[in-house]
N, C-alpha and C positions, 0 to 999 in steps of 0.2 A: 703816607701811602699815596701812590699815583692814581689818578683817574685814567684808566687804561681800557681800551677795547680794540678788538680786531675788526677791520672793515674790509670790504671788497670794493675795488674801484675799477672802472672801465679802462682808464688810462693812468699810467704811472706819472706823477707830477715832478719827479725828482731831477729831470733834466733842465728845468726851466731857468735855473740860475746860471747855467753855462752859456757864455757868449758864443754865438755861432758866427765864426769868421768866414766859413765857406761850407759847401755841401759836405765836405769831409768831416766837419765837426757835428753834423746833425746827430742827435741822440746820444751825445757824449755827456755823461753825468759829472758833476763836480766831485761826488763821492768816489773814492778809489777802493778797489779790492785790496785788502791788506793781508799779510801773513808774517809769521815769524821766520826769519832767515833759517834755511836748512833744507833738508831733502823734501821736495814737494810731494814725492810719491809715498812717503812713509805713512803708515797707520799711526795716528797720534791724536792727542787732544791738546789744544792750545786755548788758554784763557786770554781774552782781550778786554781791556778796560779803558774807559774814558771818564776821568774825574773832572767835573765841570761845575761852575757856579752860575746860577741865573740871577741877574740883578732884579728881575721882576717875574711874576707868574707868567708861564708860557703855555700855550696850547699849540700843538704841532702834529704833523703826520710823520711817522717813522716807518721806513721801509727796511726790512732785514732779510738778508740772504746769506747762505753759507754753503760751503762744499766741504763735508757732506751734510752734517746735521749740526744744529745749534740748540743751546739752552740759554735763555736770556733772563738776566736779573736787573732790577733797578733798585738801588739802595738795599740790596740783600734780599729783596722779595722776588721770587720767581714769577716772571710774566708770561713766558711762552716757550714753546719748542717748535722746531721746524727744520727746513722749509718744506713746502708742498712738493711732492714728487714731480719731476719732469725729466728733461734731458738737457744736454748742453745748449742746444739752440732753442729750448723752451725752458729756461730757468725761471722759476716762479719766486717772486718777491712777496713776502708776507707783509702786509701793511697794517699799521696800528695807529690809533689816535691816542695821544697822551696829553694830559694837562698836569703840569708840575708847578709846585710852589717855588717862590724865590728861595735861593740859598744853595748850599753845596749838594751835589748828587754824584752817584757813581753808576754808570751803565756798564754792565759786564756781560760778556758772552763766552760760553765754553763751546768751542767748535771741535767736533771729532771728525776725522777722516779715516777711511778704512784701507787706504793703500791699494785700492782696486780689488779688495777681497770682501767688500761689504755685501749686503743683500743684492741679489741680481737686479732688483728693481731700482737700485740706487746707482745711477750713472755718474761717476766722478770725473772731474776735469783736472783740478789742482786744488789742494788745500787752500782755503781762503775765507775771508769774512768781509761782508759789505753792509754798511748802515748808511742810509740816505735819509735826508730830512727835508720836509717842505714846511718852512716856518721861519720865524725871525732868528731862531737859535741854530740854524743850519750850519753856519760857519764854525760853531763850537762842537757840534755833535757828529757831523758826518765823518766817515772813516778816511783817514789820511795819516801820514807819518807825524804830523804836528799834534793831532788830537789824541791819538791812541797809543797804547803800549800793550805788550803781550808777554806772557810767560808760559813755558811748557808745563803740562800737567802729567808728569811721568807716572802718576798713580793709575792712569787708564792704560791698560794693555789689552790687546785683542788676540784671541787664539782660535784656531780652527775647532769647530764643534766636532767631537769624535764621532766618526761614522756618518757624517753629514756631508752632502755634496756642496754646501755653501749657499744655497738659494736664499736662505734667510739670514745670511751673514755669519758673524762670528760671535763667540761668547765674550763678554766683557769681564776682565779681571780687574776689579776696582780695589786698589791697594791704598788704604787711607794714609799710609806713611808717605806716599808720594802725592798726596792731595793737599795743597797748601791750605792751612786754616785761614778762614776769612776771604778766600778767593772770590766768593760770590759777591762780596761787598767791595772788591777791588783793593783789599788790604794786603799788607805784608811787603816784603822785599822781593827782589828778583825780577821785577818788571823790566822789560827790554824794549828798545826801539823796534818798530815794525818796518817791514819792507812794503812799499807800494807796488802792486803788480800791474794793474791797468785800470782805467776808469770804468765805472759802470756803463754798460751799453744797452740802450733802449732798443728792443727787438723791432719795434715798428718804425724806427727812425734811422738806425745805423745803416750805412750803405757802403762803407769801406772799412775793413777791420781785419786784423789777424784773428786766428781762432781764439775764441773766448766765449764765456757764457753770454747768451743774449737774453735780456730780461723782459719778462711779462708780468703783469699783475696776477697774483694768486687768484685762482678761479673759484675757490671753495670757501665755505665758512669754517670756523673753528671745529675741530674734531670734538666729539662728545668726550667729556672727561668727568665721570661720576664714580664715586666710591662703590666698590663691590662689598655689600654687607652680608650677603648670604653665603657663608662658608662654614665648614665643620672640620675639625681635626678627626680623621678616621684612625690614625695610627700614631702612637707615641711610644718610643722604645729605643733600644740600641740600634746603631747603624751597622748592619752586617752585609752591606753591598746593595745590590739592586732589589733584592726580594724584601717584601713587607710580610714577614712571617707572623701569622696570627699568634703563634706560641710566644713571641717576644712582645706582643702588644699589651699595654697596660691601660685599660679604659679610664681608670681614675686619673692617671697622669695626662691622658688626652683631654679629659674634661677640664682639668686644672689648667693645662697649658692654653687651651682655647680661651678660657675666661681671662687668663692673664694677658694673652696676646691682644684680645679685643679691648681690654681695659688699658693696655699699655704698660707692661712691666713684667715680661717673662724673663726670669733669671735662670741662667745655665751655669752650674758650678764649674770651678776649674777642673782641668783634666777629665773632661767629659766628651764622649762621642755619642751623639744622639741624633734622631731625625723625627720629623713629623710629616705625616701625609695629610694634606688639606684637600678636601673635595669641595668644589664650588657648586652653587645651586643651579648653574646653567653653564653653557659654553660661553667663554669670555675671551676677548682680546684685551690685554691689560698692560699698562705701564706701571710696574711695581716700584715701590720705594721701601726702604728699610732704614729706620733710625735706631742707632745702638749707642750704648755707653760702656766704657771700659772694654774689657775683653782683648787686651793687647795679645797679639800672637794667635788669636782665634781665626778660624776659617769657616765662612758661611757660604753654602751653595744653595741657590734657589733654582729648582728645575721645574720644567713645564711639560705636561704630556696630555694628549687627548684622552687616553685611557691607559690602563696597565696591561702588560702582556701576560699571556698564559704560559709562556716558556721563557727561558733565559736567553732569548734572542728576539729580535723584532720580527713579528709575524703579522699576517693580515687577518687571519681568523681570530678575532679577539673576544667573541662571545658577549656576555652581558657587560655593558660598558661601564657600569658603576661598581662592579665587583673589584675589590682590591686585595682581599685576603689571600695570602701566599702567592700573590702575583708579583711581576717584575716591572720596575720603573725604568723605561728608556725615554730620555727627554732632552730638552734644550736647556742648558744651564747658563747662569751668570754667577760669578764668584766674588765675594766681598771679604776683605781682609781688614778688620779693625786695628787701630793703632793705640787704643787705650783712651782716646779723648772722649768726652761726654758729648752726646747729641750729634754724633757723626751720621750724616745722611748719605745713604747709598741709593743709586738709581741705575737704570739700564740705558744703553744707547739706542735701543730699538724695542718695540713692543713685543710681547710674548702672547701665546694663545694656548687654550686648552681648557680642561675641566679639573685636572689634578695638578697640585703644586707640592713638590717635595722640598721641605726646608731641612737642610742637613747642616749640623753644627758640630764643630770640634774645637774645644777650648784648650788654652795653654795654662799659664800660671794664674791668670786673672779670671774672676767671675765676669760673665757677659750678661748685660741686660739689654733685651730688645724692647725699646721704648715704643716703637710703632711699626707695624706692618701695614702698609697702605697698598691696596690693589685697586687701581683706578682704571675703570673700563675706558677703552680707547677705540673709537670707530667714527665713521661718518654719521651725522645725526639724521638718519633716514626718517622722514615724517610720514607715517602711515595715515593718510587721510581717507582712504577707501576702507571699507569694512564688510564683513560677511557674518551672517547668522545661519548656522547649519541646523538641520533637523537630526543630524547624526553627530554625536559628540566626537567620534573618531576622526571625522573630517576636520572638525575644529582643531583637534590636536595636531593633525598633519599640517594644517595651515599655520599653526603657531611654530612648528618646527621649520617650515619653509621660510617664514618671516625671520626667525632667528638666524637661519643660514644666510639670508640676504644681508642682514645687519652685520654679521661677522665678516662678510666678504666685501664690505663697502668701507673704504678708507679714503685716502686722498687719490686713489684709483680704485676701480673694481679689482677683484682678484679671484683667482680660481679657488684657493684655499688659504686660510690664515696661518696654518701650522707648517705645511710642508714647503710651499713655493712662494706664496705672497706675490704672484705675478698676474697681470691683467692679460688673459688669453682672449683672443678674438671670438672663438667659438663659444666660450663661456659668457663673455661680456654681452654678446647679442641678447642672450636670455636675461641676464641681470638687468641690463638697461631697459628692456621691454617691461619687465616686472616693475621696475622703479617708476616708469612712466605711468603704469596702471594704478599704483598705490599713492602717488605723490605728485603735487604740482612742481616740486623742486626738481628741475631737470639739469642742474649744474654739473652733477657728476656724470650724467649721460653725455652732456655736451663736451666735457673735458675728454671723456673716453673716445668720442668720435674724432676730436681734434688730434689726440695722441696717436691713434691708429693711422690717421692721414699723414701725420708726421713720420710714421715708421715706413711709409711706402717706399719700395725699392725702385730702381730704374726700370725693372721688368714690369712694374705695375702691381706686383704682389705686395700685400701687407706683411709685416713681420707677424708671426703667430702670437707673440706676446710683446707688450711694450708698455712702459719703458722697461728695458732690460739691457744690462751691460753684456750679456751673452746672447748673441743673435740666434734666433731659431725661426725656421720657415716651415709652415704647414700650409701648402697651397690650397688644400680643401677648406681652410678657414676663411680665406679672403672673400669669397662670394657672400659670406654672412655680414661683411661690412655693408654691402649694398642693402641687404635686408634690414640691418640695424638702422641705417639712415632712413629707410622707408618707414620703419616703426616710429622713428622720431618725427618724421613729416606728418604722419597720421595722428599720433597721440598728442603731439605738442605743436609742431610747426615753428617757423621762424626763418630768419635770413641765413642761418647756419646751413640749411639744406642746399641753397644755391652755392654757398661757399665750398661745400664738399662734394657736389655733384661731379666735378671733373675727376676727383680721386676715385669715386665709385666707378666712373666710366673706364678708368685706366685698369681696374681689376679685370673687367671683361676683355680688355685688349691683351692683358697678360696671357689669358687662356687662348686667345685667337692664334697666337704664334705656335701653339701646339696642335692645331687642328690639321689633320691629314686629308688626303684626297677623298677618303670615305666620309668626311665631315665630322669625324670623332676626335675628341681630345685624347692625347697621350702625353702625360706629364713625365718628363725625365725623372729618374730615380730621386725620390725625396721622401719626407715623412708625410705621406698622404693619409693622415689619421682621419677616421670617421667615427669610430665608436669602440668601446672596450667590450667587444664580443669575443668569440674565440679566435678571431683573426690575429695573426702575428702582429704585435705592437699596434693593434687597432686598425690595421691597413687592410682593406678588402682585396679580394682576388684581382690580379692584373693591374692594381693601382700603381705599381712601381714600373712605369714605362710602357705598360700595355693598355689595351682598350678596356677600361673599367666602366661598367654601366653606372655605378654609383658616382664615380668622379664626373662623368658626363652629365648625370642628373643634377648634381650639385651646381655645376657650371650653368646648366639650363635654368635652374632655380634662380641663380644670380642674374642672368640676362633678363629673365621674365620680371624679376623684381625691379631691375633698372627701367624697363619699359613702363611698369606701373608708377615708378617714381617720377619719370618724366611726365606721365599723364597727370599725376597729382599736382605737379608744378605748372601745368598748363602748356607744356611744350609738345604739341601734337606731332610735329615733324620728327623730333627725336624719339618720341614714343613709338611712332610707326616704324622707324628704322630699327629699333631694338625688338619690336614684335616680329619683324621680318627675320632678324637674326635668330630669335628664339624659335620660330617655326622651322627654319632651316635645320637648326640643331636638333629640334624635336623629331623631325622626320628621319634624320640620320640615326637617332637613338632607337626609334621604333623599328627601323629597318634592321638594325644590328641586334637588338636585345629583346624585342617582343616575341613571346612564345604564345601564339593564339590557342594552341591546344591546352595550355595551362591557364590562360588568362592572366599571365604574369610577365614582368620584365625580368630577364636573367641578369645576373651580376656580371657575366662575361659574355663576349660575343660567341665564343665557341662552346661554352659549357652549359650546364643545367643547374647551376647554383642560384638560389633565390633568397632574397632578404626583404624584411620589412622596410629597410632603409631605402632600397631602390624603388619600391612601390610608393612609399610615402612621398619621396621627392618628386617623382613623376606626376603624382596627383596634385601636389601643391604648386608645381610649375604652371598648371592651368593651360597647357598647350595641346592636350591630347584630343583626338577625334572623340565624339561622344560615346561611340560604341566601345572603343578601347578603354576610355575612362571608366565606363560602367563595369566592364569586365574586370579591370584591374582593381577597382574598389571592392567588388564582390570577392575576388580571390584574396585580397589582403585580409579581409575579415574572416575568411573560411579556411584558407590553406593552413595546414599544420606543420609543414616542413620548411618554413621560412626561418632564416637566421633572425633571431629576435633582437629588437632594439633594446639596449640597456638604458640605464638611468638618463644619460645625456640625450641620446637620440630619441627617447620617447617624447621629447618636446615636439619633434616633427611628426612622429607617429600620432600623437594626440591631436595635432592640427589636422592631420588627414582624417582621423575619426570624426572630428567636428565637421569637416566638409562632407563626410558620408552620413552624418546624423546618427552616429552610433555611440550615444552616451553609455550604453551598457558595456561596451568594450573598454571605454575609458575607465569606467568604474572598476572593471575586472583587473585592468592592468595597474591600478593603484595598489595592488597587493604587494608589489615589491617595496613600496613606500610604507605600507602598513607593517611590513616585517621590520623595517628600521625602527619604528616605534616600539615594537616588541623586544628589540635588543637593548632598550633603555637609553637610546640616543636622545640628545637634546636638539641635534641638527641632522641634516640629511647627508647620506654617504655619497662618495664619488661614483661608486658602482655597487652592484649587489655584492653581498659578502662572497668571498673575502675581499675587503676593500682597504686600500691604503689610507685614504683621508676620511675622517669622521665628519667633516664640514666642508662641503663642496658646492659652490654657488650654482652650478648648472642644474643641480637637483631641485632647486627652489622653483623651477618652472611650473610645478603643480599648482602653486598659488596663482600664477597667471591664468591657468586654465580654469580654476575655480571661478575667477571673475569673468574671463572672456569667452569661455565655452559653456560652463554650467550655468552661470548667471546670464551669460550671453551678451555682454555689453562690449561693443567694438565701435571705433570711430569710423566715420564716413567722410572722405574728402580731406583736404589739407588742413592741418591744425584742428582736427576734431570738429569740422564745420557742421556735421550732423551726426546722428547716432543710429546704430543698428542694435536692436535688442532681440536676440534669438536664443532663449533659454533652451538648454539641452540637459534634461534631468532623467535619471533612471525612473522607471514607472513608479508612481505613487509618492515620489519624493517632492519636497519643497525646499526653496532656498530664498533667502532675503539678503539684500546687500545694497551697497552704494559705491559708485565709482566716481572718483574725482574728475572734474573737467578743468583743463588748463586756464580757461577764461573765467573760472569761478563757479561755485555751486557743485552739485553732485547729481549723477544719474542714479535714481533710486528705483530698485526693482524688487518685487516680491512675486515669485512664480511658483506654481504648483499645479496639481491636476485640474483644478477648476478654472484656471486662467492666470491672469497676471495683473498687477498694478504697477504702473510705471509713472514716476514723477520726474519731470525734466525742469531744469532751470529756465528762466524766462528767455534766455538768448538761444535756446536750442530746440530743434525739432528733429524728427527722425521717423523710423519705421520699425514696427514690431512684427516679427515673423512667428506665427503660431505653429504648434506641432502639426496641425493639419494642413500647413502650407499657406494659410491666409497671410496676406500682408496688410497690416493695419497702420494707418498714419498716426504718428505720435505728435502731439502739440505741446507747447510749453505748459507746465503745470501738471495736474493729475490726469492720468489716463487709465481707464478700467477696461480690460479685455477679458471677455468670457470665453471659456473653452480652450 
């Protein structure tokens, strides 16, 4: 068995053996991308092998990359899957340390490409595989035509998921008859010479090259991969289509099948068509595996769903989420076709998500034995170092749902939802990244998200609304939140990345400047100017398609103000003053066009009298209003009853406005929409109030941020959390205890209630406590007691 572990490195070392004759050779690797000759665009799986012998024990570093995905074995033992998501110009190399004994070895990789029809988040260039080595055995192991051979794996076929737009890719049809026995060990006949495509190209060193993947070190640690133990078979009976009819269910058969599956030995007789409905004890993202014996000619389908439908069609009003009786299963499937061999191992090319699994089996002439069903949780290992203790159990349950939502939407990128799209959207990610910074010192996923969105920036200055994505989409109203996201990172964590990405943030404001008219207002040409899933068509507020929209202007103002604050944080007073001036100019134009003094509100349009919480919240958060207008707007936001109400996503900004107005009572009241989610039996938080598409949507997790930063009241002051502000905002008579992690070490501990507060700071930190009566109390390192 190999001594093997994944490592993260600041620079890739694999170019060092290459002689540099001129500047053209800089960053050229000795290792070559290789492929099996054939159609480069076809969806296919190819196995690559290197059978080598070490004369002595070796310890070395191995870099692995593939287009699109790989599964790696050494001497028949699976080592890893990858690579980390990126794009062509940010292709991430997974790096591993290996220590091998002397003697013969076989390094094998199965590489699957999707022919441009994989998950939207997987940007393909051309099928290929790359292995680079830093160590004495590099000449033996690195990919080239001399060391490596390949063979097709026709047993992997990909098919469109019925009724699915393709955002999560295709279903895998895994036919064991076309999967060579022993391929993981490099055994068997049919291995062919490979074609060398081009040498590996170091992204930081290459300066003249044809289009090709540019290589960066993987930024993230290994994804979590732990067995899911908590599951129950809810249905066992005949397969009569999508419906799980309670009349067909046999509880004794379900109990017996569950015991046999968990023990490893479920037998399905010949000529049987049956299915089992498995309910997981939580929402999971999973890489499933199935090991079977015999069963030649059988067909096994493994489907995934968030919940079951109340009608024989996909609907959004789904009711109680764990109810299955007489309901209908619409899901994402993979298909496995045994060929009669013993110990055949099936796996999927991509992870799946949900709470229900449908295991559907149809046998032919042979008995089928399922030796093992392995459900391995797959996600980013978010480390929750901050914690809360509530005096109301219901808030603890909501916090747990928000935590699980963040976990399920954190992979090698953040994502909006793990079931439907699996895409990192900028509006969603600003919230996910901020919450991650509050609960964990590990900022690597946040830093990668910032870099990827900067890489998505278009010539106009706008960011792509979601990235990486092979299908381009632009939501102009998301781009200003990149500035806010960079500001969040600067405050809660800090580091040189802020200076690196400041030019990208500045270009976002420049994109909007080109659309400012003589009246000082922004009018964005027709686009998807999404703001929130209210009753607005496609979430687009009035006049946002080419007209003078108050909300669009307020979002731009929020971005410009955030950029001024960001420059102030970094100590650039000149640029801070410049953007404050721009913000004041825009703010004056917005007040002139949209302020309605008779209502104390900003209208959504220049000509109309439509009003929304969105408009008021963004104008208050921009921090540019004259005091009398700010006071009137804040009062009206809290009292007016005819405003378009923010839904799940935009309540993040509404709750920020409530915090500014010191209205914890309203914050608590508006948590009712999240309380309703718990009453529906959900394990995670919805995309929007019922009826909702997605049962797990990351932007909804923002309530956990507000529990820490608004209720407990812990927020950073200055660049890199240089000081702390503690301003608890609790409903009358309530208490809250918690701790918030600090990036430099230690935690900020707070216990707040009607009688005052106790604040404990690490030795490197000081700050200010703001009491409910308005007093400001200096906080020193160590224990601080505040009365009243």
